[in-house]
Structure formats: structure tokens, C-alpha cells
N, C-alpha and C positions, 0 to 999 in steps of 0.2 A: 587210548592208542596203547598204553603200556601201563602197568601197576606200578614204575617206577618215574615220579614225578619228574627227576631230574632227566633221565632220558626223555621224556614225553617233552619237557621244555628244550631240549636241544634240538631234538626232530622238529618241531614247531619253528623253531628258529630256522633251521637250513632246511626246511623242505620248498620255500618260494627261492631260495636262490640257486636248489639244483633242479628245482623246473625251468628256471629261467635259463640256466648255463646249458639244460638239453635244447629247449625251444631254440634257444641264440646259433647253437650248433647246427641242429637239424631242419629246425623251421616246421615240426609238425605239432602244435599244441596238444591234441587231444591225446594222440598214441604217445607223448612223452609224459603226459601227465599219469597216462596208466602204468609207465616204467617206473616213476616215482615213486608212485603210489606204492608199488611190489618190493623196491626198495626201502619205503619208509617200516613198511609189514617186516621186511627182513631182519631189520634195525631193530625194530621193537621185540625181534624174537633173540636175536643173538646178543644185541649189548648188555640185557640186565645178565646174562649169563656170563657171559666173555669178556667184558669190560668193553668200554667206550676206545675204539680207536684212536692214534695217536692225531690224525687230521679226519673228523667225523665228515666234513663235507667232500671230500676228497673221496671217502669211503663209499658214501652214498652215490657221489657222480659218476665211479666206477662202475658201480651196480648198475644203478639207474641203465648207462650207455650199453651194459651189457644184453639187460633186459628189454630194450628198445631194440637193438638189434635183432634179437630173437622176435621180438612183433612181428617187426617189417620183413623180417626170411619167412614169417609162417604166413604173409600177407603176397607173397610173391605170385602167389598161382593165379591172381586176377591182374590181368593186365595191366589197369589202370596203377595199380598198387606198385607194378612191375616200376612202371613211367617214374611214379612218383619217389620210390626207393634212388632212383637214379639219381634225382636233383635234391636227393638228402643228403650229399657229401659234404661232411666237415668243410668251412671253408676257413682256410689260414688267418689267424686274426689276434693281434693282442688281445687278451678277453677283458672288459670291464669290471671295475671293482664290484662286487658281492653287492653292495647298496647299489649300484647302477642299475645291474641284473634285476633285481624286486623293483627298483622304479618303474622300469620297461615294462615287466610285468602289470602292475598297478596301473600303468597308461594300457596296457593291454585289456584288461579286464573292465575297465571303465569308458572301452570303445562308445564312440556318439550314436552307432546303429543299435546298440542295445538299451533296453528298456531300464529305467531304473532298477526295478526289481531284479532282472537279471544281473546286472551290474554287481548290485550286492551280491547275489547268492555266487556269481563266479568270482568275483574278489574274496567273498570268505574262504571257496574250496579251492584255490589256487595260490593264493598269497596267506590266506592265514589259517589255512593246512586244517580247517574243520570238516569232519567228513557230511559227506550229504545227508545223513540221518541227522547228526547235530543240528545243521542249517533247517533240517525240514521240522525239527522240534522246535526250535527257534522261532520259526513264523508260523507254527501250528497248521502246517500241511502233510499231508502224507507222502512219504518221503519219494514214491514214484513219481508226485507231481516236481517235487523236486530236482528229482534225477532230471525228468523232461527238461524243466526250464534250464536245467544248466550242460544238457547236452547240446540246446538249440541254442544258447549263446554261445557256446565252444564254436559252433557249425557257423556261425554269424561271423566271429572272429578269422574264421578260415578262410572262408568265403568273401569277406574285405578285403584279400591279397596282402595285408599289411605285412611288411617285413618285420625283424624281430630288432629294434630298434626305436629310442623316444621317436615320436612323429613330429612332423614338421608343424603341427598346431597344437604343441605341449602346452603350450602358456596358457591357450585356450582351454585344454582339456586338462589342466592341473585343476580348475575349478569345479570339472566333473567328478574328479580324484577325491576333493576336499569333500565336496558333496556326499559321494557314496560311504566315505567314512564318518561322514555326518549322522548321515541318516542308519547308520551300523549301531553307534554310539546311542541316538535319541530311542532305539526300538529297544536297549538293553537297558537304558534308565528309566524312561517312562513306556515299556510297552503297551501296545495300544489295543492289544486284546489278550483274551484267557484270563487265566486263575491267579497269574502274579504278576506283580507291581512291577518288576526289575527282571533282568534276565543278564546278572551280573559277567557272566561271560561274555556275553555281548558285548556289552560295555568295556569289559576289560581287555577284548579283543581289537575292539577301536581305537582305544589309546596305545595301544603295543604295537600297531601299526601304524598310526598317525606318530609317535615316537622314531619309527622307524623312517617314516617321510621326510624329518625333520634332521635326521642324521647326514640324508642325502641330499637336503636342500637344508643349508643351518642359518641363510641369511632371509629366506622367505616370511615376510611378514605375516601373512595369511595363514600359512602351515604353522607357525609359532602360536599365532591368534586361536587358531582351532585346537590344537594343543592345552593351551592354557585354558579356554572355555569348558573343554571337557574335563581336566583334572578341578578345575574349580567348580563344576557342578559336581563331578562325581566325589567329589570332599565332602558331601552332604548324606550320601548314601547310607550311612548306619542311623540316621536319624528321621529318614523318610517312613519308615515305615515300626509299627508299633506288634503288638502280639496279636497273632495269626496274619500277621502280614499285612494289617490296618495301615491305609493312607496315612499319614502325619503333615499338614502344610506346613510350609516353610514357616509362617508364622507363631508355628505352635510346637517346634522341634526345639530338643534339648541339643543348643547347638553346643554344649561341652563334647558331645558325639561327632564333632564335624572333623575333620582329617585336616590338624593344621600344617601338616607336612606339604600335604598336596595343595594348600590353598597356598602356601609362601611361594612352593613351586612354581605354581599357576600365573602368580604376580609377578614373581622374577622375569619368565617370558615374557608375559604383558611389556613390563617395564623395559625390557630390552627391544620389545618389537615396535613397541608404538613411536619412538624417536627419529624411525627408519624415513617415514613421507605418511602419504594420507592411508589412516588406518582402513582399512575393508570390514566386511560386515562381520567376520570371527572375531577380529579386533574387538569392534565393537560389543559383539555378544559378550566377549568376555571380561570387558571394563564393567559389564553391568555386572556380571556374576561377582566380580571382586567387589563390587559395591555392595552387594547381599552378604559376601562371605566374610569382609571386614566391619561390618556393622556387628555392634555386641549383643544388642536387642535387637526384637523387630523396629520399636517405635524410635531407633536411633538411624535406621536406616535413610540415605539420602536421597528421599524420592524425587525431589526436582531434579536431582543430577541424573538420576534414573531418566528420568521423563526426558530431560536433553539429549542423553542419548538416543532413544528411544526413536524420537525426532528425527534425529539425522540415519538412524537404521533404518527407518520405514521411509527415507526418500531414496535410499540405496535400493532395498528390499519390500516394495510395498507388497508384503505377503499378507493374508490373513490371521496368520500366526502375530507376527509383528503388529500388526494393528492391533488385536486383541491387546498384547502385552503396555503396548503403550496408552490404552485406554486404563487399565489397570494403574498404571503408571500416575496417569490421571485424576483418579479417583484418591489416590492414594495422598498427591499434593495438594488437591483442590476438592475433595470432596464426593462422596458418593453421588450425589445429585448429578455433579458435571461426569461421572464417571459412567451413569445410566445416558445421560443423553448422548455422549459418544458412541454409548455402543449400540444405539440404534443403527449408524452408518456399517455394522460388522457385517458381511456374509461372507461363508454360509453359515447358517446357525446352528452349531454342533453341540454337544456337551458341554464343552468348553468355555462357548459364549453364555448357554444357560448357566452352567454353574458360576459363572462370573456374574451374570445378571443374578441371579441368586442372592449370591453374597451381598451386592451391592443393595439388594430392595431390603435385604435381613439389617442392614446397617442402619436405610431409611428409616427403620421404621414401619414398614409395610411387610408385617410378617406372613400373611395369609398370600399375598403374590409370592412371596420368599420361599413360602413353602410349596405352590404348584412348582415354578421354576427348578426346586432343589428334585420333586421329585420328575419333573420332564428332563431335566439333566441325565440322573439313574438312568432314564430309559432310554435315551440317547448315545449312551456308554458301551462301548464292546469290553471294558475291562471291569473284572470281578471286584477288582478292588475298589476301582473308580464306583461302580454301582453302589457297593456296601456304604461308602463316603456319603454319597450325595443323600442315600437313603436315611443314614444316620443324622444327618443335618436336618432333613424335613422332621423326622420323628422327634428330634428335640423341640421343634416348632409349634408340636401337637396342640400341645396343654395352652401355646401362649396365643393362638390365633385367635 
């Protein structure tokens, strides 16, 4: 956006608030976003040279509102636009707090009529302030493809007729918002495809947005749980890769590289949230992450407690990923043979299942079967670092089979 990091951070912080203010007043998401983007561009050009104004948000809203007026006037030649302009008269009202506006924008981007992919793209574009090109690069698709995805998402929100404000089903939709933020973080922390294991900018953006959501909903246990989970997981980021971006599994990581400040913050969030009542899935996952992070060595990991937490989590969310992690915890607490038996019930069989199977077979001493499973895991993976990791594990067994 700009070569001045301070200005860029300021614009990224204010962008969703300015967009929300315009949408709340004028009720047209697409045109308002165009106006905000032009205001951001003007600020990125002027502020480094002229200095940041005393009230940056007000400056951006003023410039964006003027540009929005120009855009609406330029569309008046078309009859339907003229009719729309007549409806876009600002409604006098006490403006909500900026945090409320941003929360509303998050709910709009996570509209249930949108696919998860569209929810993620629209959230990163409108709330995260990422450019379409940045989002396209993050998800390894052409910019034109991402442009169409975002355009369709905005059109779907427009056709839904949803007024700007917290939806009546906001309690239910909060789960969608949290899931979208969770997916953004996961794609940043453990990229599903491409040459890199991590996309730090996506994980960082997910944490920033979740912090913002927590400021707005400070007493929601699952919001706190999700933020804790992100912090406790991201704390290991520096130790996850070796030379050339090679994957280092948790039990081989240099734990002195783990971010102790993030671990402490995540644990504090969790300790604050858990006593409030029945913990939800994000709090349980954060508790599991905390047990991993607080173990001084891999051998001192409390696997029986982790297994018990996965048992509870599986009752809530019986997904294949939770089931697989539960099998790993079982194997670590009761032995690889028990894990292999439980693994037979897991479907679908993807690179993660094959990788766990290979590791457990190696632990039982069945090296030929482990070698084959490692190669199958490498072939099934779409992530180059994971492919190299599995191939390396197979190569280490070549002379032992």
C-alpha cells in the first residue's frame, strides 16, 4: 500500500471502520468500497509527504464520502441508479462505536448465503484491507479469479437485502465469523498447497482480526478461546521450519525458539475464559495447544490429558481432523499398535492419515510398510515442504527395509 510501515498499519486499521461507516450511511457495499479504496490511495500518497492528519479516520471518511458522491452522480444517467441514489440518503442516527461498525462488517462478509471461500475472500478484502492481488497470491489463484469471486460475493450480499446492522441471527452467525477467522489462520500457519509451509501474513491478519473481535466481544468465551488457540499455535512458528523452509515436526523442534510471550498471553486468555461455563471447541483446542506449549520436552507432554480433551472435542465436532488427532493422542498414550487399530476407522485417507500411519508403522518396526506409506503420503500432499518431508522420511528407511 505504501513504503511507510506506520502509515500502512494506520490505513489497514482504519479501512474497515471507514468502509463500515459509509455502508451504514449509504447502504451500498460495492460502491462504498470503491470510494474507500480511492481514499486509501489518496492517503497513501499524501500522508507520507504532508504528515498524518490529527483525525485520520475522519479524514478518510470525508474523502471517501466525497468520492462516493462523485461515483453516484456519474451513475445517474441510468434510471435504476437514479432510483438507488434517491434511496441512499444518509439516515440521521447516533453512530455506533467504530468497533461495532467493524463487527457488523465482519458479519456481512460472513453471510450464510456465501460459500466459505467467498466468506474468506470478502473478509480479507473488506475487513482485513488486503488487496485482491494479495489475496489471490495467498490462495494461489489468478487475480482475475479472485476478482470474480469477490465480485460475486459482494453481489450476493447486496441481493440478500440485508440492512447495515447486526443481524438477528448474530448469535448463530458468530460461529461462522469465528470459523472464517480460523480458516484464514490455518491457511497462513499450515498452507495447504504451494512451495511454502507458512504464509505469515495470513496468520498475522487472522490474529489481528480476532483481537479486534475480542475487543468488541470481550466476554465471549469462544472468541477468547480462538484468539488463545491462534497465539499458542503461532508461538511455535519460528521453530517449524529449518534451512530452505523444511518442515520440522513438533517433537523435533527447538523449543527455545518458541515465543514465550505469546504462550503466556494465550494461557492467560484461556484461564480467563474457561471458568465462565461450558467450554466450546476453540477453548478445548486452545487447552490442547497449551499442554503442548507448556511441556518442557516432548517426553513430558501430558498425552493422557490431551487424549481426554480430544475425546470431549470429538463429541462436539466429530470431524476427520479431530478424529485423526485423537488417534495420535491415543497412540502416544497407549502405544503405536493401539493407534494403528484406531486409524483404520478414519476416512477419508489423505496425506495426513498416510503420514500418521507411516510414523506409527515405523514405531512398531514395520519399516517396509512405513517406507511405502511415507511415499504415499508424499504423493498425496499438495504442499511441497510436506512432500519433501515425507520423501526424506522414506529415504531414511531405504537402507533399513
